C-alpha positions as CSV (number, residue, x, y, z in Angstrom):
1,M,-48.2,-22.9,-27.9
2,F,-48.2,-24.6,-24.6
3,R,-47.6,-22.5,-21.3
4,S,-45.3,-23.9,-18.7
5,S,-48.0,-23.6,-16.1
6,I,-50.4,-25.8,-18.3
7,I,-47.8,-28.4,-18.9
8,L,-47.0,-28.7,-15.1
9,K,-50.6,-28.9,-14.2
10,N,-51.4,-31.5,-17.0
11,A,-48.4,-33.6,-16.1
12,R,-49.6,-33.6,-12.4
13,E,-53.1,-34.5,-13.3
14,D,-51.9,-37.3,-15.7
15,K,-50.1,-38.8,-12.7
16,S,-53.2,-38.5,-10.6
17,L,-51.3,-36.5,-8.0
18,D,-53.1,-34.0,-5.6
19,I,-51.3,-30.6,-5.1
20,S,-51.0,-31.2,-1.4
21,E,-49.3,-34.6,-2.0
22,V,-46.7,-32.9,-4.3
23,S,-46.3,-30.2,-1.7
24,K,-45.5,-32.7,1.1
25,K,-43.1,-34.8,-1.1
26,L,-41.1,-31.7,-2.4
27,K,-41.5,-29.7,0.9
28,I,-42.9,-26.7,-1.1
29,S,-45.9,-24.6,0.0
30,T,-49.1,-25.4,-1.8
31,K,-49.6,-21.6,-2.0
32,Y,-46.6,-21.4,-4.3
33,L,-47.5,-24.6,-6.4
34,E,-51.0,-23.3,-7.0
35,A,-49.7,-19.8,-7.8
36,I,-47.5,-21.3,-10.5
37,E,-50.2,-23.6,-12.0
38,N,-52.7,-20.8,-12.0
39,E,-50.3,-18.1,-13.2
40,D,-50.9,-16.0,-10.0
41,K,-47.9,-13.7,-10.4
42,N,-48.7,-11.9,-7.2
43,N,-48.1,-15.0,-5.2
44,F,-45.0,-16.3,-7.0
45,P,-42.0,-16.9,-4.5
46,A,-39.1,-14.5,-4.6
47,E,-36.0,-15.3,-6.6
48,P,-33.9,-17.5,-6.7
49,Y,-36.5,-19.8,-4.9
50,C,-39.1,-19.3,-7.8
51,S,-36.7,-20.9,-10.4
52,L,-35.6,-23.6,-7.9
53,I,-39.2,-24.5,-7.2
54,I,-40.1,-24.6,-11.0
55,K,-37.2,-26.9,-11.8
56,D,-37.8,-29.2,-8.8
57,Y,-41.6,-29.4,-9.6
58,A,-40.8,-30.3,-13.2
59,N,-38.2,-32.9,-12.4
60,F,-40.5,-34.5,-9.9
61,L,-43.2,-34.7,-12.5
62,G,-40.8,-36.4,-15.0
63,L,-40.3,-33.4,-17.2
64,N,-37.0,-31.6,-18.1
65,G,-36.6,-29.0,-15.4
66,E,-34.3,-26.7,-17.4
67,D,-36.7,-26.7,-20.4
68,I,-39.8,-26.0,-18.2
69,L,-38.0,-23.1,-16.6
70,S,-37.0,-21.7,-19.9
71,L,-40.7,-21.8,-21.1
72,F,-41.6,-20.3,-17.7
73,R,-39.2,-17.3,-18.1
74,R,-40.6,-16.9,-21.7
75,D,-44.3,-17.0,-20.5
76,F,-43.6,-14.2,-17.9
77,A,-41.3,-11.3,-18.7
78,A,-40.7,-10.7,-14.9
79,P,-41.8,-14.2,-13.6
80,C,-41.0,-13.8,-10.0
81,K,-41.2,-10.8,-7.7
82,Q,-37.8,-9.6,-6.6
83,K,-37.0,-9.0,-3.0
84,P,-37.0,-5.2,-2.5
85,T,-33.3,-4.0,-2.3
86,T,-33.0,-1.5,0.4
87,L,-29.9,0.6,0.5
88,H,-28.9,1.4,3.9
89,Q,-27.1,4.8,3.7
90,M,-25.1,5.9,6.6
91,S,-26.5,9.2,7.6
92,L,-24.6,11.6,9.8
93,T,-26.9,11.9,12.8
94,P,-25.6,12.6,16.4
95,Q,-26.6,9.0,17.4
96,N,-24.4,7.5,14.5
97,T,-21.7,9.9,15.1
98,F,-21.5,8.9,18.8
99,K,-21.5,5.3,17.8
100,F,-18.7,5.7,15.3
101,A,-16.6,7.7,17.9
102,T,-17.2,5.1,20.6
103,L,-16.2,2.3,18.2
104,I,-13.0,4.1,17.1
105,S,-12.1,4.8,20.8
106,I,-12.6,1.1,21.7
107,I,-10.4,-0.1,18.8
108,L,-7.7,2.6,19.7
109,F,-7.8,1.6,23.4
110,F,-7.4,-2.2,22.7
111,S,-4.6,-1.4,20.0
112,Y,-2.8,0.5,22.7
113,L,-3.2,-2.4,25.2
114,V,-1.9,-4.9,22.7
115,F,1.0,-2.6,21.6
116,E,2.1,-2.1,25.3
117,Y,1.7,-5.9,26.2
118,I,3.9,-6.7,23.0
119,K,6.4,-4.0,24.0
120,F,6.5,-5.2,27.6
121,N,7.0,-8.9,26.8
122,R,9.5,-8.6,23.9
123,P,13.2,-8.5,24.4
124,P,14.6,-4.8,24.1
125,T,16.3,-3.6,21.1
126,L,20.0,-3.3,21.2
127,K,22.4,-1.7,18.8
128,V,26.0,-1.3,19.6
129,N,28.5,0.9,17.6
130,W,31.7,-1.3,17.7
131,P,34.7,1.0,17.1
132,E,37.9,-0.2,15.4
133,K,40.7,-1.2,17.9
134,S,43.4,1.4,17.6
135,S,44.8,1.3,21.1
136,N,44.3,-0.4,24.5
137,T,41.0,1.6,25.1
138,L,37.7,1.7,23.3
139,D,34.9,4.1,23.2
140,L,31.9,1.9,23.0
141,S,28.5,3.3,22.4
142,G,25.0,2.2,21.5
143,I,21.3,2.4,21.9
144,T,18.6,0.4,23.5
145,D,15.1,0.9,24.9
146,S,15.0,3.8,27.4
147,E,13.4,1.6,30.2
148,A,16.1,-1.1,29.8
149,T,19.2,-1.6,31.9
150,V,22.6,-2.1,30.1
151,R,25.7,-4.1,31.3
152,I,29.0,-4.3,29.6
153,N,31.0,-7.2,30.9
154,N,28.7,-7.3,33.8
155,D,29.3,-3.5,34.7
156,L,26.1,-1.6,35.0
157,I,26.0,1.3,32.4
158,V,23.8,4.5,32.7
159,V,21.2,4.7,29.9
160,D,19.9,8.1,29.2
161,P,16.1,9.0,28.5
162,S,16.7,8.6,24.8
163,G,18.1,5.0,25.4
164,S,21.7,5.9,24.5
165,F,24.7,4.7,26.5
166,K,28.5,5.1,26.2
167,K,31.5,3.6,28.0
168,T,35.3,3.7,27.6
169,I,36.8,0.3,27.9
170,N,40.4,-0.6,28.8
171,L,41.5,-3.6,27.0
172,A,43.8,-5.6,29.5
173,T,44.8,-8.4,27.2
174,P,45.6,-8.4,23.4
175,E,42.6,-10.6,22.9
176,A,39.4,-9.2,24.7
177,K,35.8,-10.4,24.6
178,I,33.2,-7.7,25.2
179,V,29.6,-8.7,26.1
180,V,26.8,-6.0,26.0
181,E,23.5,-7.1,27.6
182,S,20.3,-5.2,27.6
183,K,17.6,-6.3,30.1
184,S,13.9,-5.1,29.9
185,Q,11.7,-4.5,32.9
186,S,9.9,-7.8,32.2
187,G,13.3,-9.7,32.5
188,K,13.9,-10.3,28.7
189,T,17.4,-9.8,27.5
190,T,19.2,-9.1,24.3
191,T,22.9,-9.7,24.2
192,V,25.5,-8.9,21.7
193,E,29.2,-9.6,21.9
194,K,32.5,-9.2,20.0
195,T,36.0,-10.4,20.4
196,Y,38.8,-8.0,19.7
197,K,42.1,-9.5,18.6
């Protein structure tokens, strides 16, 4: 039964190739090629490079890379040393706690800044409760941002700390258009209007 290392070595020698020559052409360290040919398990490269090197080496020598790799795996139960897997567990030390608290603080601070920036630069919210027309007067009310100023048909209206406002409007004509405008501190406006007939 032929071993993969012997097949590779014999194929290289049959082609009168020096191992350093193969190393230069394949750009693979001679240390690894010699380890594979001499079955020096301690110097095999780590996976997945070990399997790739076997395939490339076999293909370069005119052999079937997949077949040689299968033989190689058969020859060696654990052909290539695996890279040690280290589990980095997060231990609760004062240093890690401080880092975590600092990171959370930074995230919260920047989230607050972004929220305030968006809040400052967006138009204010405005919800108007339009009453049904029953007489020549309307009790109009609504809610907006507490920092906004409200005008109803260009009349400035007082907004309470919760953002609520209210005004009684006299309808001078049978058909009246009412325009409610809320303006934020940044100058953005939201306007709603309704025509009563």
